[in-house]
N, CA, C and O atoms as CSV, one atom per row, in Angstrom:
chain,resi,resn,atom,element,x,y,z
A,1,MET,N,N,218.735,84.240,-50.162
A,1,MET,CA,C,219.217,83.498,-51.017
A,1,MET,C,C,220.597,84.077,-50.680
A,1,MET,O,O,221.095,84.977,-50.003
A,2,VAL,N,N,221.094,82.686,-51.845
A,2,VAL,CA,C,222.846,82.445,-52.086
A,2,VAL,C,C,222.325,82.552,-53.822
A,2,VAL,O,O,221.254,82.339,-54.390
A,3,ARG,N,N,223.566,82.954,-54.236
A,3,ARG,CA,C,223.732,83.048,-55.903
A,3,ARG,C,C,225.438,82.144,-55.483
A,3,ARG,O,O,226.141,82.220,-54.475
A,4,ALA,N,N,225.570,81.507,-56.508
A,4,ALA,CA,C,226.537,80.511,-56.657
A,4,ALA,C,C,226.336,79.754,-57.599
A,4,ALA,O,O,225.259,79.310,-58.000
A,5,TYR,N,N,228.435,79.404,-58.384
A,5,TYR,CA,C,228.372,78.906,-58.920
A,5,TYR,C,C,228.174,77.121,-59.183
A,5,TYR,O,O,229.061,76.280,-59.033
A,6,ASP,N,N,226.738,76.872,-59.612
A,6,ASP,CA,C,227.284,75.101,-59.145
A,6,ASP,C,C,227.722,74.416,-60.311
A,6,ASP,O,O,227.118,74.302,-61.378
A,7,GLU,N,N,229.111,73.863,-59.914
A,7,GLU,CA,C,229.858,73.275,-60.876
A,7,GLU,C,C,229.442,71.797,-61.436
A,7,GLU,O,O,229.855,71.270,-62.469
A,8,GLU,N,N,228.291,71.135,-60.254
A,8,GLU,CA,C,227.756,69.444,-61.138
A,8,GLU,C,C,226.992,69.823,-61.763
A,8,GLU,O,O,226.870,69.374,-62.903
A,9,ARG,N,N,225.867,71.150,-61.113
A,9,ARG,CA,C,225.039,71.505,-62.673
A,9,ARG,C,C,225.808,72.491,-63.510
A,9,ARG,O,O,226.291,71.554,-64.145
A,10,GLY,N,N,226.081,73.018,-63.796
A,10,GLY,CA,C,227.234,73.772,-64.723
A,10,GLY,C,C,226.419,75.360,-65.085
A,10,GLY,O,O,226.499,76.142,-66.032
A,11,HIS,N,N,225.637,75.342,-63.819
A,11,HIS,CA,C,224.729,76.983,-63.943
A,11,HIS,C,C,225.247,77.444,-62.929
A,11,HIS,O,O,225.889,76.737,-62.153
A,12,ASP,N,N,224.981,79.222,-62.691
A,12,ASP,CA,C,224.886,79.661,-61.859
A,12,ASP,C,C,223.030,79.269,-60.687
A,12,ASP,O,O,221.869,79.170,-61.084
A,13,ALA,N,N,223.679,79.151,-59.128
A,13,ALA,CA,C,222.401,78.693,-58.679
A,13,ALA,C,C,221.973,79.797,-57.690
A,13,ALA,O,O,222.753,80.595,-57.171
A,14,LEU,N,N,220.635,79.747,-57.488
A,14,LEU,CA,C,219.905,80.131,-56.243
A,14,LEU,C,C,219.299,79.422,-55.524
A,14,LEU,O,O,218.521,78.518,-55.828
A,15,ARG,N,N,219.795,79.991,-53.949
A,15,ARG,CA,C,219.131,79.554,-52.206
A,15,ARG,C,C,218.534,80.539,-51.591
A,15,ARG,O,O,218.887,81.716,-51.656
A,16,ARG,N,N,217.565,80.088,-50.942
A,16,ARG,CA,C,216.736,80.697,-50.403
A,16,ARG,C,C,217.065,79.892,-48.946
A,16,ARG,O,O,217.126,78.668,-49.061
A,17,TRP,N,N,217.307,80.507,-47.437
A,17,TRP,CA,C,217.207,79.614,-46.511
A,17,TRP,C,C,216.373,80.086,-45.617
A,17,TRP,O,O,216.234,81.306,-45.705
A,18,ILE,N,N,215.797,79.604,-44.832
A,18,ILE,CA,C,215.106,79.552,-43.397
A,18,ILE,C,C,215.298,78.643,-42.407
A,18,ILE,O,O,215.534,77.435,-42.380
A,19,CYS,N,N,215.103,79.718,-41.396
A,19,CYS,CA,C,215.010,78.908,-40.077
A,19,CYS,C,C,213.724,78.952,-39.050
A,19,CYS,O,O,213.086,79.988,-38.867
A,20,VAL,N,N,213.434,77.766,-38.434
A,20,VAL,CA,C,212.283,77.845,-37.784
A,20,VAL,C,C,212.095,77.032,-36.591
A,20,VAL,O,O,212.559,75.896,-36.680
A,21,ALA,N,N,211.575,77.315,-35.592
A,21,ALA,CA,C,211.483,76.145,-34.297
A,21,ALA,C,C,210.716,75.588,-34.982
A,21,ALA,O,O,209.973,75.981,-35.882
A,22,GLY,N,N,210.948,74.390,-34.429
A,22,GLY,CA,C,210.064,72.968,-34.075
A,22,GLY,C,C,209.996,72.241,-32.787
A,22,GLY,O,O,210.613,72.274,-31.722
A,23,SER,N,N,208.953,71.533,-33.324
A,23,SER,CA,C,208.657,70.476,-32.046
A,23,SER,C,C,209.171,69.165,-32.377
A,23,SER,O,O,208.872,68.574,-33.415
A,24,GLN,N,N,210.318,68.500,-31.060
A,24,GLN,CA,C,210.720,67.799,-31.244
A,24,GLN,C,C,209.613,66.420,-31.230
A,24,GLN,O,O,209.667,65.419,-31.943
A,25,GLU,N,N,208.294,66.874,-29.819
A,25,GLU,CA,C,207.125,65.564,-29.716
A,25,GLU,C,C,207.226,64.777,-30.773
A,25,GLU,O,O,207.618,63.615,-30.875
A,26,GLU,N,N,206.586,66.002,-32.025
A,26,GLU,CA,C,206.060,65.935,-33.124
A,26,GLU,C,C,207.554,65.547,-34.501
A,26,GLU,O,O,207.048,65.780,-35.598
A,27,SER,N,N,208.419,65.277,-34.610
A,27,SER,CA,C,209.691,65.479,-35.839
A,27,SER,C,C,209.149,64.488,-36.284
A,27,SER,O,O,208.606,64.898,-37.310
A,28,SER,N,N,208.944,63.466,-36.186
A,28,SER,CA,C,208.642,61.734,-37.230
A,28,SER,C,C,207.463,62.375,-38.502
A,28,SER,O,O,207.465,62.448,-39.731
A,29,ARG,N,N,206.187,62.896,-36.992
A,29,ARG,CA,C,205.142,63.150,-37.999
A,29,ARG,C,C,205.588,64.382,-39.174
A,29,ARG,O,O,205.555,64.121,-40.376
A,30,LEU,N,N,205.968,65.628,-38.697
A,30,LEU,CA,C,206.486,66.503,-39.245
A,30,LEU,C,C,207.467,66.518,-40.494
A,30,LEU,O,O,207.430,67.403,-41.349
A,31,SER,N,N,208.440,65.330,-40.511
A,31,SER,CA,C,209.438,65.361,-41.074
A,31,SER,C,C,208.894,64.642,-42.565
A,31,SER,O,O,209.423,64.968,-43.628
A,32,GLN,N,N,207.786,63.639,-42.503
A,32,GLN,CA,C,207.296,63.056,-43.261
A,32,GLN,C,C,206.528,64.219,-43.945
A,32,GLN,O,O,206.239,64.062,-45.131
A,33,ASP,N,N,206.201,65.265,-43.379
A,33,ASP,CA,C,204.827,66.201,-44.433
A,33,ASP,C,C,205.956,67.213,-45.121
A,33,ASP,O,O,205.762,68.010,-46.039
A,34,ARG,N,N,207.359,66.906,-44.306
A,34,ARG,CA,C,208.181,68.174,-44.917
A,34,ARG,C,C,208.793,67.459,-46.284
A,34,ARG,O,O,209.171,68.027,-47.308
A,35,ALA,N,N,208.768,65.434,-45.863
A,35,ALA,CA,C,209.288,65.179,-47.311
A,35,ALA,C,C,208.449,65.244,-48.359
A,35,ALA,O,O,208.683,65.219,-49.567
A,36,LYS,N,N,207.256,65.346,-47.642
A,36,LYS,CA,C,206.278,65.960,-49.071
A,36,LYS,C,C,206.435,67.128,-49.655
A,36,LYS,O,O,206.478,67.492,-50.830
A,37,ALA,N,N,206.494,67.528,-48.878
A,37,ALA,CA,C,206.813,69.363,-49.334
A,37,ALA,C,C,207.421,69.725,-50.591
A,37,ALA,O,O,207.145,70.396,-51.585
A,38,GLY,N,N,208.782,68.690,-49.950
A,38,GLY,CA,C,210.434,68.935,-50.417
A,38,GLY,C,C,210.285,68.144,-52.103
A,38,GLY,O,O,210.793,68.447,-53.183
A,39,ALA,N,N,209.438,67.138,-51.730
A,39,ALA,CA,C,208.976,66.016,-52.916
A,39,ALA,C,C,208.170,66.755,-53.786
A,39,ALA,O,O,208.272,66.288,-54.921
A,40,ILE,N,N,207.225,67.945,-53.722
A,40,ILE,CA,C,206.633,68.779,-54.365
A,40,ILE,C,C,207.517,70.329,-55.107
A,40,ILE,O,O,207.228,70.984,-56.109
A,41,TRP,N,N,208.565,70.477,-54.178
A,41,TRP,CA,C,209.056,71.460,-54.808
A,41,TRP,C,C,210.099,71.254,-55.607
A,41,TRP,O,O,210.528,72.111,-56.380
A,42,LYS,N,N,210.541,70.185,-55.481
A,42,LYS,CA,C,211.090,69.244,-56.557
A,42,LYS,C,C,210.377,68.954,-57.955
A,42,LYS,O,O,211.087,68.910,-58.959
A,43,GLU,N,N,209.282,68.795,-58.037
A,43,GLU,CA,C,208.483,68.154,-59.005
A,43,GLU,C,C,208.035,69.297,-59.602
A,43,GLU,O,O,207.549,69.107,-60.717
A,44,HIS,N,N,208.045,70.523,-59.179
A,44,HIS,CA,C,207.389,71.508,-59.318
A,44,HIS,C,C,208.591,72.405,-60.076
A,44,HIS,O,O,208.198,73.359,-60.748
A,45,GLY,N,N,210.311,72.102,-59.992
A,45,GLY,CA,C,211.381,72.576,-60.766
A,45,GLY,C,C,212.358,73.448,-59.774
A,45,GLY,O,O,212.918,74.540,-59.877
A,46,ALA,N,N,212.284,72.379,-58.712
A,46,ALA,CA,C,213.582,73.022,-57.097
A,46,ALA,C,C,214.653,72.268,-57.553
A,46,ALA,O,O,214.262,71.220,-58.069
A,47,LEU,N,N,216.053,72.430,-57.557
A,47,LEU,CA,C,216.521,71.483,-57.471
A,47,LEU,C,C,217.105,70.507,-56.426
A,47,LEU,O,O,217.696,69.435,-56.552
A,48,GLU,N,N,216.688,71.350,-55.188
A,48,GLU,CA,C,217.282,70.530,-54.331
A,48,GLU,C,C,216.565,71.160,-53.159
A,48,GLU,O,O,216.125,72.307,-53.230
A,49,TYR,N,N,216.383,69.982,-51.479
A,49,TYR,CA,C,215.367,70.477,-51.133
A,49,TYR,C,C,216.086,70.070,-50.080
A,49,TYR,O,O,216.375,68.874,-50.131
A,50,ARG,N,N,216.635,70.894,-48.756
A,50,ARG,CA,C,217.329,70.035,-47.381
A,50,ARG,C,C,216.684,70.546,-46.370
A,50,ARG,O,O,216.024,71.581,-46.280
A,51,GLU,N,N,216.972,69.607,-45.504
A,51,GLU,CA,C,216.052,69.961,-44.033
A,51,GLU,C,C,217.303,69.712,-43.053
A,51,GLU,O,O,218.012,68.768,-43.402
A,52,CYS,N,N,217.707,70.406,-41.863
A,52,CYS,CA,C,218.140,69.740,-40.680
A,52,CYS,C,C,217.494,69.966,-40.114
A,52,CYS,O,O,216.521,70.662,-40.403
A,53,ALA,N,N,217.835,69.277,-38.595
A,53,ALA,CA,C,217.438,69.517,-37.298
A,53,ALA,C,C,218.236,69.377,-36.382
A,53,ALA,O,O,218.781,68.305,-36.121
A,54,GLY,N,N,218.500,70.940,-35.478
A,54,GLY,CA,C,219.454,71.279,-34.227
A,54,GLY,C,C,219.759,69.992,-33.555
A,54,GLY,O,O,218.963,69.054,-33.537
A,55,ASP,N,N,220.593,69.977,-33.162
A,55,ASP,CA,C,221.453,68.524,-31.962
A,55,ASP,C,C,222.701,69.065,-31.366
A,55,ASP,O,O,223.263,68.248,-30.637
A,56,ASP,N,N,223.387,70.408,-31.490
A,56,ASP,CA,C,224.444,71.233,-31.166
A,56,ASP,C,C,223.834,72.467,-30.605
A,56,ASP,O,O,224.465,73.441,-31.017
A,57,LEU,N,N,223.026,72.743,-29.964
A,57,LEU,CA,C,222.695,73.985,-29.712
A,57,LEU,C,C,222.619,75.416,-29.010
A,57,LEU,O,O,221.956,76.438,-29.189
A,58,ASP,N,N,223.741,74.946,-28.013
A,58,ASP,CA,C,223.910,75.332,-26.904
A,58,ASP,C,C,225.635,75.714,-26.993
A,58,ASP,O,O,226.728,75.269,-26.642
A,59,ASN,N,N,225.027,76.833,-27.707
A,59,ASN,CA,C,226.624,77.645,-27.756
A,59,ASN,C,C,226.789,78.633,-26.502
A,59,ASN,O,O,225.820,79.169,-25.964
A,60,LYS,N,N,228.250,78.835,-26.051
A,60,LYS,CA,C,228.168,79.844,-25.165
A,60,LYS,C,C,228.729,80.898,-25.724
A,60,LYS,O,O,229.050,81.713,-24.860
A,61,TRP,N,N,229.072,81.350,-27.158
A,61,TRP,CA,C,229.558,82.901,-27.875
A,61,TRP,C,C,228.544,82.869,-29.033
A,61,TRP,O,O,228.099,81.811,-29.478
A,62,GLY,N,N,228.161,84.233,-29.555
A,62,GLY,CA,C,227.777,84.877,-30.341
A,62,GLY,C,C,225.773,84.706,-29.682
A,62,GLY,O,O,225.353,85.027,-28.571
A,63,VAL,N,N,225.111,84.213,-30.651
A,63,VAL,CA,C,223.754,84.619,-30.825
A,63,VAL,C,C,222.599,83.042,-30.889
A,63,VAL,O,O,221.936,82.678,-31.860
A,64,PRO,N,N,222.707,82.235,-29.231
A,64,PRO,CA,C,222.829,81.017,-29.934
A,64,PRO,C,C,221.056,80.712,-30.348
A,64,PRO,O,O,220.053,81.241,-29.868
A,65,TYR,N,N,221.208,79.486,-31.589
A,65,TYR,CA,C,219.752,79.684,-31.622
A,65,TYR,C,C,218.607,79.646,-31.168
A,65,TYR,O,O,217.607,79.942,-31.823
A,66,PRO,N,N,218.611,79.185,-29.695
A,66,PRO,CA,C,217.714,79.023,-29.044
A,66,PRO,C,C,216.782,80.142,-28.630
A,66,PRO,O,O,215.600,80.408,-28.416
A,67,ARG,N,N,218.822,80.971,-28.649
A,67,ARG,CA,C,217.894,82.242,-27.795
A,67,ARG,C,C,217.279,83.234,-28.907
A,67,ARG,O,O,216.429,84.117,-28.792
A,68,LEU,N,N,218.080,82.731,-30.136
A,68,LEU,CA,C,217.679,83.787,-31.223
A,68,LEU,C,C,216.262,83.504,-32.193
A,68,LEU,O,O,215.844,84.210,-33.111
A,69,LEU,N,N,215.480,81.769,-31.466
A,69,LEU,CA,C,214.538,81.262,-32.283
A,69,LEU,C,C,213.145,81.341,-31.361
A,69,LEU,O,O,211.996,81.126,-31.745
A,70,LYS,N,N,213.858,81.923,-29.290
A,70,LYS,CA,C,212.845,81.784,-28.384
A,70,LYS,C,C,212.307,80.496,-28.215
A,70,LYS,O,O,211.172,80.417,-27.745
A,71,LEU,N,N,213.080,79.206,-28.594
A,71,LEU,CA,C,212.697,78.511,-28.184
A,71,LEU,C,C,211.972,77.505,-27.082
A,71,LEU,O,O,212.593,77.440,-26.022
A,72,LYS,N,N,211.059,76.906,-27.137
A,72,LYS,CA,C,210.792,76.571,-25.605
A,72,LYS,C,C,211.152,75.396,-25.652
A,72,LYS,O,O,211.738,74.830,-26.575
A,73,ARG,N,N,210.622,74.738,-24.084
A,73,ARG,CA,C,211.116,73.300,-23.866
A,73,ARG,C,C,210.115,72.313,-25.210
A,73,ARG,O,O,209.032,72.543,-25.749
A,74,GLY,N,N,211.110,71.201,-25.350
A,74,GLY,CA,C,210.418,70.444,-26.220
A,74,GLY,C,C,210.609,70.849,-28.194
A,74,GLY,O,O,210.076,70.380,-29.200
A,75,GLU,N,N,211.721,72.015,-27.929
A,75,GLU,CA,C,211.242,72.378,-29.307
A,75,GLU,C,C,213.148,71.923,-29.705
A,75,GLU,O,O,213.995,71.432,-28.960
A,76,THR,N,N,213.227,72.291,-30.962
A,76,THR,CA,C,214.403,72.489,-32.103
A,76,THR,C,C,214.528,73.207,-33.006
A,76,THR,O,O,213.408,73.286,-33.510
A,77,ALA,N,N,215.626,74.172,-33.889
A,77,ALA,CA,C,215.613,74.729,-34.630
A,77,ALA,C,C,215.758,73.698,-35.478
A,77,ALA,O,O,216.082,72.552,-35.166
A,78,VAL,N,N,215.434,74.246,-36.913
A,78,VAL,CA,C,214.986,73.416,-37.810
A,78,VAL,C,C,215.345,74.253,-38.963
A,78,VAL,O,O,214.517,75.100,-39.298
A,79,PHE,N,N,216.729,74.133,-39.802
A,79,PHE,CA,C,217.002,74.569,-41.020
A,79,PHE,C,C,217.236,74.362,-42.273
A,79,PHE,O,O,217.992,73.486,-42.694
A,80,ALA,N,N,216.394,75.417,-43.186
A,80,ALA,CA,C,215.936,74.266,-44.263
A,80,ALA,C,C,216.779,75.645,-45.988
A,80,ALA,O,O,217.100,76.833,-46.001
A,81,TRP,N,N,216.779,75.092,-46.525
A,81,TRP,CA,C,216.974,75.847,-47.859
A,81,TRP,C,C,216.709,74.757,-49.328
A,81,TRP,O,O,216.842,73.535,-49.255
A,82,ILE,N,N,216.343,75.445,-50.528
A,82,ILE,CA,C,216.131,75.030,-51.296
A,82,ILE,C,C,216.467,75.633,-52.506
A,82,ILE,O,O,216.088,76.775,-52.765
A,83,VAL,N,N,217.312,74.806,-53.459
A,83,VAL,CA,C,218.236,75.428,-54.381
A,83,VAL,C,C,217.340,75.368,-55.629
A,83,VAL,O,O,216.720,74.363,-55.976
A,84,PHE,N,N,217.336,77.084,-56.551
A,84,PHE,CA,C,216.854,77.271,-57.756
A,84,PHE,C,C,217.484,77.116,-58.707
A,84,PHE,O,O,218.431,76.426,-58.331
A,85,ARG,N,N,217.607,77.343,-59.920
A,85,ARG,CA,C,218.064,77.393,-61.025
A,85,ARG,C,C,218.524,79.249,-61.602
A,85,ARG,O,O,219.289,79.617,-62.494
A,86,SER,N,N,217.615,80.102,-60.573
A,86,SER,CA,C,217.278,81.651,-60.952
A,86,SER,C,C,216.222,82.469,-60.466
A,86,SER,O,O,215.067,82.437,-60.889
A,87,ARG,N,N,216.626,83.152,-59.623
A,87,ARG,CA,C,215.619,84.130,-59.542
A,87,ARG,C,C,214.473,83.700,-60.427
A,87,ARG,O,O,214.036,82.568,-60.222
A,88,ALA,N,N,213.933,84.406,-61.354
A,88,ALA,CA,C,212.942,83.653,-62.622
A,88,ALA,C,C,212.385,82.887,-62.582
A,88,ALA,O,O,211.167,82.929,-62.753
A,89,GLU,N,N,213.502,81.139,-62.166
A,89,GLU,CA,C,213.119,79.904,-61.783
A,89,GLU,C,C,211.919,79.854,-59.836
A,89,GLU,O,O,210.890,79.221,-59.596
A,90,ARG,N,N,212.770,80.856,-58.877
A,90,ARG,CA,C,212.363,80.600,-58.280
A,90,ARG,C,C,210.863,80.919,-58.031
A,90,ARG,O,O,210.005,80.190,-57.534
A,91,ASN,N,N,210.739,82.421,-58.584
A,91,ASN,CA,C,209.611,83.073,-58.300
A,91,ASN,C,C,208.313,81.840,-59.474
A,91,ASN,O,O,207.183,81.470,-59.152
A,92,ARG,N,N,208.756,81.656,-60.230
A,92,ARG,CA,C,207.551,80.381,-61.333
A,92,ARG,C,C,207.541,79.080,-60.400
A,92,ARG,O,O,206.512,78.554,-59.974
A,93,VAL,N,N,208.405,78.790,-60.233
A,93,VAL,CA,C,208.197,78.018,-58.703
A,93,VAL,C,C,208.035,77.605,-57.049
A,93,VAL,O,O,208.043,76.559,-56.400
A,94,ASN,N,N,207.891,78.981,-56.782
A,94,ASN,CA,C,207.209,78.958,-55.831
A,94,ASN,C,C,205.244,79.585,-56.035
A,94,ASN,O,O,204.269,79.475,-55.290
A,95,ALA,N,N,205.414,80.129,-57.221
A,95,ALA,CA,C,204.004,80.464,-57.504
A,95,ALA,C,C,202.889,79.152,-58.084
A,95,ALA,O,O,201.661,79.076,-58.090
A,96,LYS,N,N,204.088,78.120,-58.588
A,96,LYS,CA,C,202.780,77.593,-58.378
A,96,LYS,C,C,203.252,75.845,-57.389
A,96,LYS,O,O,202.979,74.767,-57.917
A,97,VAL,N,N,203.931,75.918,-56.020
A,97,VAL,CA,C,204.023,75.445,-55.169
A,97,VAL,C,C,202.905,76.602,-54.131
A,97,VAL,O,O,202.803,76.378,-52.925
A,98,MET,N,N,202.567,77.131,-54.421
A,98,MET,CA,C,201.144,77.448,-53.157
A,98,MET,C,C,200.212,77.748,-53.815
A,98,MET,O,O,199.730,78.848,-53.546
A,99,LYS,N,N,199.665,77.081,-54.745
A,99,LYS,CA,C,198.701,76.993,-55.525
A,99,LYS,C,C,198.426,75.494,-55.552
A,99,LYS,O,O,197.404,75.017,-56.048
A,100,ASP,N,N,199.684,74.572,-54.825
A,100,ASP,CA,C,199.444,73.063,-55.365
A,100,ASP,C,C,198.198,72.643,-54.278
A,100,ASP,O,O,198.534,72.539,-53.098
A,101,PRO,N,N,197.224,72.476,-54.521
A,101,PRO,CA,C,196.191,71.696,-53.289
A,101,PRO,C,C,196.651,70.625,-52.068
A,101,PRO,O,O,196.059,70.548,-50.991
A,102,ARG,N,N,197.841,69.801,-52.452
A,102,ARG,CA,C,198.749,69.651,-51.541
A,102,ARG,C,C,199.542,69.944,-50.204
A,102,ARG,O,O,199.846,69.495,-49.098
A,103,MET,N,N,199.649,70.863,-50.954
A,103,MET,CA,C,200.443,71.814,-49.999
A,103,MET,C,C,199.256,72.785,-48.757
A,103,MET,O,O,199.318,73.063,-47.559
A,104,ALA,N,N,198.307,73.025,-49.824
A,104,ALA,CA,C,196.798,73.707,-49.247
A,104,ALA,C,C,196.990,72.405,-47.802
A,104,ALA,O,O,197.285,72.611,-46.625
A,105,LYS,N,N,196.717,71.255,-48.431
A,105,LYS,CA,C,195.991,69.598,-47.524
A,105,LYS,C,C,197.253,70.301,-45.853
A,105,LYS,O,O,196.795,70.407,-44.715
A,106,MET,N,N,198.774,70.654,-46.227
A,106,MET,CA,C,199.574,70.757,-45.151
A,106,MET,C,C,199.377,71.705,-44.324
A,106,MET,O,O,199.734,71.633,-43.149
A,107,MET,N,N,198.721,72.817,-44.887
A,107,MET,CA,C,199.641,74.236,-44.518
A,107,MET,C,C,198.011,74.852,-43.277
A,107,MET,O,O,197.688,76.003,-42.982
A,108,ASP,N,N,197.572,73.952,-42.995
A,108,ASP,CA,C,195.574,74.161,-42.228
A,108,ASP,C,C,196.711,74.958,-41.438
A,108,ASP,O,O,197.813,74.530,-41.095
A,109,PRO,N,N,195.987,76.637,-41.173
A,109,PRO,CA,C,196.721,77.496,-40.347
A,109,PRO,C,C,195.835,77.616,-39.307
A,109,PRO,O,O,195.859,78.686,-38.701
A,110,LYS,N,N,194.598,76.273,-38.749
A,110,LYS,CA,C,194.276,76.063,-37.260
A,110,LYS,C,C,195.447,75.599,-36.642
A,110,LYS,O,O,195.766,75.892,-35.490
A,111,LYS,N,N,196.238,74.714,-37.572
A,111,LYS,CA,C,197.323,73.670,-36.964
A,111,LYS,C,C,198.702,73.625,-37.778
A,111,LYS,O,O,199.140,72.781,-38.559
A,112,PRO,N,N,199.197,74.764,-37.343
A,112,PRO,CA,C,200.975,75.392,-38.271
A,112,PRO,C,C,201.459,74.365,-38.232
A,112,PRO,O,O,200.582,73.519,-38.059
A,113,ILE,N,N,202.816,73.770,-38.329
A,113,ILE,CA,C,203.360,73.121,-38.499
A,113,ILE,C,C,205.170,74.033,-37.601
A,113,ILE,O,O,206.304,73.658,-37.305
A,114,PHE,N,N,204.570,74.971,-37.550
A,114,PHE,CA,C,205.663,75.908,-36.824
A,114,PHE,C,C,205.547,77.229,-36.596
A,114,PHE,O,O,204.907,77.689,-37.542
A,115,ASP,N,N,205.898,78.283,-35.652
A,115,ASP,CA,C,205.509,79.484,-35.411
A,115,ASP,C,C,206.146,80.685,-36.774
A,115,ASP,O,O,207.318,80.955,-37.035
A,116,PHE,N,N,204.867,81.208,-37.437
A,116,PHE,CA,C,206.004,82.049,-38.490
A,116,PHE,C,C,206.511,83.088,-37.572
A,116,PHE,O,O,207.053,83.977,-38.228
A,117,LYS,N,N,206.540,83.305,-36.337
A,117,LYS,CA,C,206.392,84.454,-35.754
A,117,LYS,C,C,208.018,84.146,-35.289
A,117,LYS,O,O,208.746,85.013,-34.804
A,118,ARG,N,N,208.364,82.948,-35.501
A,118,ARG,CA,C,209.192,82.940,-34.586
A,118,ARG,C,C,210.397,82.339,-36.248
A,118,ARG,O,O,211.270,81.503,-36.013
A,119,MET,N,N,210.276,82.762,-37.384
A,119,MET,CA,C,211.222,82.649,-38.524
A,119,MET,C,C,211.977,83.169,-38.567
A,119,MET,O,O,211.830,84.369,-38.334
A,120,ALA,N,N,213.464,82.607,-38.926
A,120,ALA,CA,C,214.170,83.595,-39.388
A,120,ALA,C,C,214.556,83.380,-40.965
A,120,ALA,O,O,214.880,82.232,-41.267
A,121,PHE,N,N,214.555,84.554,-42.196
A,121,PHE,CA,C,214.133,83.927,-43.137
A,121,PHE,C,C,215.188,85.336,-43.569
A,121,PHE,O,O,215.362,86.371,-42.926
A,122,GLY,N,N,215.899,84.832,-45.155
A,122,GLY,CA,C,216.392,85.642,-45.877
A,122,GLY,C,C,216.796,85.449,-46.514
A,122,GLY,O,O,216.806,84.249,-46.788
A,123,GLY,N,N,217.685,86.564,-47.581
A,123,GLY,CA,C,218.537,86.211,-48.907
A,123,GLY,C,C,220.414,86.520,-48.667
A,123,GLY,O,O,220.878,87.505,-48.094
A,124,PHE,N,N,221.039,85.638,-49.147
A,124,PHE,CA,C,222.060,86.007,-48.584
A,124,PHE,C,C,223.063,86.225,-50.460
A,124,PHE,O,O,222.520,86.141,-51.561
A,125,THR,N,N,224.279,86.449,-50.233
A,125,THR,CA,C,225.048,86.006,-51.601
A,125,THR,C,C,226.636,85.931,-51.386
A,125,THR,O,O,227.362,86.761,-50.838
A,126,LEU,N,N,227.048,84.418,-52.108
A,126,LEU,CA,C,228.157,84.187,-51.971
A,126,LEU,C,C,229.596,85.142,-51.685
A,126,LEU,O,O,230.249,85.585,-52.629
A,127,THR,N,N,229.893,85.330,-50.555
A,127,THR,CA,C,231.284,85.851,-51.183
A,127,THR,C,C,232.717,84.829,-50.715
A,127,THR,O,O,233.722,85.526,-50.846
A,128,VAL,N,N,232.940,83.945,-50.407
A,128,VAL,CA,C,233.709,83.032,-50.017
A,128,VAL,C,C,233.196,81.746,-50.330
A,128,VAL,O,O,232.194,81.307,-49.765
A,129,ASP,N,N,234.056,80.879,-51.518
A,129,ASP,CA,C,233.552,79.972,-51.575
A,129,ASP,C,C,234.942,79.014,-51.810
A,129,ASP,O,O,235.482,78.999,-52.916
A,130,ALA,N,N,235.420,78.291,-50.776
A,130,ALA,CA,C,237.042,78.046,-50.199
A,130,ALA,C,C,236.380,76.560,-51.212
A,130,ALA,O,O,237.089,75.570,-51.392
């Protein structure tokens, strides 16, 4: 999570970051599902839902995303974040989203949209805002 003052909205915003391995082959179908999921998050109170697919991941320094996520042939890294007004609001929104039947339809455990064992997820505090 990143907690930062959001000047556009005039309040502190709480951000949650997620990085997963995603199939390039199913990218268009999955991005449609994830766009629907983003709309559901926002309907329940999230301020923003953003997602990016990797297109320049073969770095020669640090830990490249393909190695971090153990990407297989035909996969790419998908980086997403959701913005909430506060931690309490995040908890309220998460509870509603997880109970939403539209989300349950998209989360078939027999056909997951990504490998949860190769998911990077965590919280961060903003230390520089230049």
